[in-house]
Structures are given as C-alpha cells and as structure tokens.
C-alpha positions as CSV (number, residue, x, y, z in Angstrom):
1,X,-12.8,49.5,-3.4
2,X,-10.2,50.0,-5.5
3,X,-7.3,48.5,-4.1
4,X,-9.7,45.5,-3.4
5,X,-10.6,44.8,-6.6
6,X,-6.9,45.2,-7.4
7,X,-5.6,42.3,-4.9
8,X,-8.9,40.3,-6.7
9,X,-7.5,41.3,-10.4
10,X,-3.7,40.3,-9.5
11,X,-5.7,36.7,-7.5
12,X,-7.9,35.9,-10.9
13,X,-4.5,36.8,-13.6
14,X,-2.9,34.5,-11.2
15,X,-5.5,31.9,-11.0
16,X,-5.7,31.8,-14.8
17,X,-1.4,31.2,-14.9
18,X,-2.2,28.3,-12.8
19,X,-5.2,26.9,-15.2
20,X,-2.4,27.8,-18.2
21,X,0.9,25.9,-16.7
22,X,-1.4,23.2,-15.6
23,X,-2.6,22.7,-18.9
24,X,0.2,23.2,-20.7
25,X,2.3,20.6,-18.7
26,X,-0.4,18.0,-18.4
27,X,-0.4,18.8,-23.0
28,X,3.5,18.2,-23.2
29,X,3.9,15.0,-20.6
30,X,3.9,11.6,-23.2
31,X,3.6,8.8,-21.6
32,X,5.5,5.7,-23.0
33,X,4.3,2.9,-24.3
34,X,8.0,0.7,-24.0
35,X,9.6,0.0,-21.7
36,X,12.8,1.5,-21.3
37,X,16.4,-0.9,-20.8
38,X,17.2,0.1,-17.7
39,X,13.5,-0.7,-16.4
40,X,13.8,-4.1,-18.4
41,X,17.5,-5.0,-16.8
42,X,15.6,-4.5,-13.6
43,X,16.2,-7.5,-11.1
44,X,13.1,-8.5,-9.4
45,X,12.7,-11.9,-7.1
46,X,9.5,-14.4,-7.9
47,X,8.1,-16.3,-5.1
48,X,10.9,-18.7,-4.8
49,X,13.2,-16.3,-4.4
50,X,14.7,-16.5,-7.7
51,X,16.1,-13.0,-9.5
52,X,14.9,-12.8,-12.4
53,X,14.9,-9.8,-15.1
54,X,11.7,-7.9,-16.1
55,X,12.5,-8.4,-19.7
56,X,11.7,-12.5,-18.7
57,X,8.8,-11.1,-16.8
58,X,7.0,-9.9,-19.3
59,X,8.3,-12.3,-22.4
60,X,6.9,-14.9,-20.2
61,X,3.7,-13.2,-21.0
62,X,4.1,-11.9,-24.7
63,X,1.1,-12.8,-26.8
64,X,-1.7,-11.9,-23.8
65,X,-2.7,-9.0,-22.4
66,X,-0.5,-7.7,-19.1
67,X,-2.7,-6.1,-15.8
68,X,0.0,-4.6,-13.6
69,X,-0.4,-3.8,-10.2
70,X,2.2,-2.0,-8.0
71,X,1.6,-2.7,-4.6
72,X,2.3,-3.5,-0.8
73,X,0.6,-5.3,1.9
74,X,1.0,-2.3,4.1
75,X,-0.8,-0.2,1.6
76,X,-4.1,0.7,2.8
77,X,-5.5,2.2,-0.6
78,X,-3.9,-1.1,-2.0
79,X,-5.9,-3.5,0.2
80,X,-9.2,-1.5,0.3
81,X,-9.4,-1.5,-3.5
82,X,-8.7,-5.5,-4.3
83,X,-12.4,-6.1,-4.0
84,X,-12.6,-4.7,-7.3
85,X,-9.7,-6.1,-8.6
86,X,-11.0,-9.8,-8.4
87,X,-14.4,-7.9,-10.1
88,X,-12.3,-6.9,-12.8
89,X,-10.4,-10.7,-12.6
90,X,-14.3,-12.0,-13.4
91,X,-14.5,-9.8,-16.2
92,X,-11.2,-9.7,-17.5
93,X,-10.3,-13.5,-16.7
94,X,-7.9,-14.3,-19.8
95,X,-6.0,-10.8,-18.9
96,X,-2.5,-12.3,-17.1
97,X,-2.7,-10.3,-13.9
98,X,0.8,-9.4,-12.6
99,X,1.7,-8.0,-9.0
100,X,5.0,-6.1,-8.3
101,X,5.6,-5.5,-4.3
102,X,6.8,-3.4,-2.9
103,X,6.9,-4.5,0.9
104,X,9.5,-4.2,3.1
105,X,10.5,-7.7,3.0
106,X,9.8,-11.2,1.2
107,X,8.4,-12.9,4.5
108,X,5.7,-9.5,4.5
109,X,5.1,-9.6,1.0
110,X,4.1,-13.3,0.7
111,X,2.4,-13.6,3.9
112,X,0.4,-10.2,2.3
113,X,-0.2,-12.7,-0.4
114,X,-2.1,-15.5,1.7
115,X,-3.9,-13.0,3.7
116,X,-5.4,-11.2,1.1
117,X,-6.5,-14.0,-0.9
118,X,-4.0,-12.2,-4.2
119,X,-5.1,-14.1,-7.3
120,X,-2.4,-14.1,-10.2
121,X,1.9,-13.2,-10.6
122,X,3.9,-12.3,-8.3
123,X,6.9,-10.6,-8.2
124,X,9.3,-8.6,-5.3
125,X,10.5,-5.4,-6.4
126,X,14.0,-6.0,-5.9
127,X,15.3,-2.5,-6.2
128,X,11.8,-1.1,-4.6
129,X,10.7,2.5,-5.4
130,X,14.2,4.3,-6.3
131,X,15.9,1.5,-8.5
132,X,16.1,1.4,-12.7
133,X,11.9,-0.4,-13.4
134,X,10.5,2.3,-10.0
135,X,12.1,5.0,-12.1
136,X,10.8,4.4,-14.9
137,X,7.4,5.1,-13.8
138,X,8.2,7.7,-11.6
139,X,6.8,5.9,-9.3
140,X,5.6,8.0,-6.0
141,X,2.5,6.4,-5.2
142,X,0.8,3.3,-5.2
143,X,-1.0,1.4,-6.5
144,X,0.1,1.9,-9.7
145,X,-1.6,0.1,-12.6
146,X,-0.1,-0.7,-15.9
147,X,-1.7,-2.3,-19.4
148,X,0.6,-4.2,-21.5
149,X,0.1,-5.5,-24.9
150,X,0.1,-9.3,-26.7
151,X,2.9,-7.4,-28.6
152,X,4.5,-6.1,-24.9
153,X,3.5,-2.5,-25.6
154,X,2.1,-0.1,-22.7
155,X,-1.6,0.6,-23.8
156,X,-1.7,2.3,-20.3
157,X,0.8,4.1,-18.1
158,X,-0.5,5.5,-15.2
159,X,-3.4,4.7,-12.8
160,X,-3.8,5.1,-9.3
161,X,-7.6,3.6,-9.4
162,X,-8.4,0.6,-10.5
163,X,-11.9,1.0,-10.9
164,X,-10.3,4.1,-13.6
165,X,-12.5,3.6,-16.7
166,X,-9.0,3.8,-18.9
167,X,-7.7,0.6,-17.5
168,X,-11.5,-1.3,-19.0
169,X,-10.6,0.1,-21.7
170,X,-7.3,-0.4,-22.6
171,X,-8.2,-4.2,-21.4
172,X,-10.4,-4.3,-24.8
173,X,-8.4,-3.3,-27.1
C-alpha cells in the first residue's frame, strides 16, 4: 500500500506543479493594446483586389469601435457562429464589423461572403497565417475576435468565441 500511496503522492505533486505552471504562464501573458509596426504594415486586399496596408484599414475606421473577425469560408467554427455574430450586429449597429479572411483564394473568399451573407467590411489576408499580422496575433485558431476602440487601441486582444462576454463588455466601453 505504501508504494501505491507514493505513486498517488507523485501524481498529486505533478498535478500541483502543472496548475502552478498554468497559473504562472497565464499571469505573465500581457495582451498588447497596440498593433505592432510590422502588423500595421502587412498588406491586405480589398474586395476590388487592391492592396492596402493594415494601418490604412484601421485609419479608415478611426473614431469608431471595431470588431475584428479573422475567419475563412472553409472554417466550420467560423460559419456556425455567424447567427450569433449577426445578433451582435443588431445589438451594436454602430460598431464596424471588420472581417479579415484567411481563405485559400480571393475567389473562395468572395464566394463565402455572398454565400453566408456576411455584412461588414471585408479584407483578404494576403500574407496568410504566417504573415506579419498573423504572427502579431500568434494566430493558431480561427475564428479569432478582437475589439479595437475609437482611438485605435486594442481593448480585447483574443477571443475565439463570438459569445464570449468579454466581447460585449469591450463593445460597451
């Protein structure tokens, strides 16, 4: 029995260690409140296939609250949450809804916008997951939501669920 108890003690100690590690890691991560210079210079495409840097996109909506939705038409999680996003659009009609697509091609991106009737401002992430913008976000999952305030600062850096209460809180600020 002592041997079994010793294994149980080791397991308990290991669990405590993991818990402390998770808490420590979570506490040391500080979400940025501004976009990096590299992210601001990353090039996107407009619906008219014109190149535009992210800074120009943000400057277009300066003075307005912006909800950024990084998505793709092939992403099941992105598509199934669209009804919740559309409800949010009804609740917060003055917010700019900025959709940044990670589709495989501009054709699929534009087709997805029409197919799913996605209302908002649309840009294609030309540099993809591994570009400067995706790297700044530490992008590893979509959908990815962010909220940018009227002054261009990031109020919510990371959410992967449109139903996240932090999104509503950031939009109400």
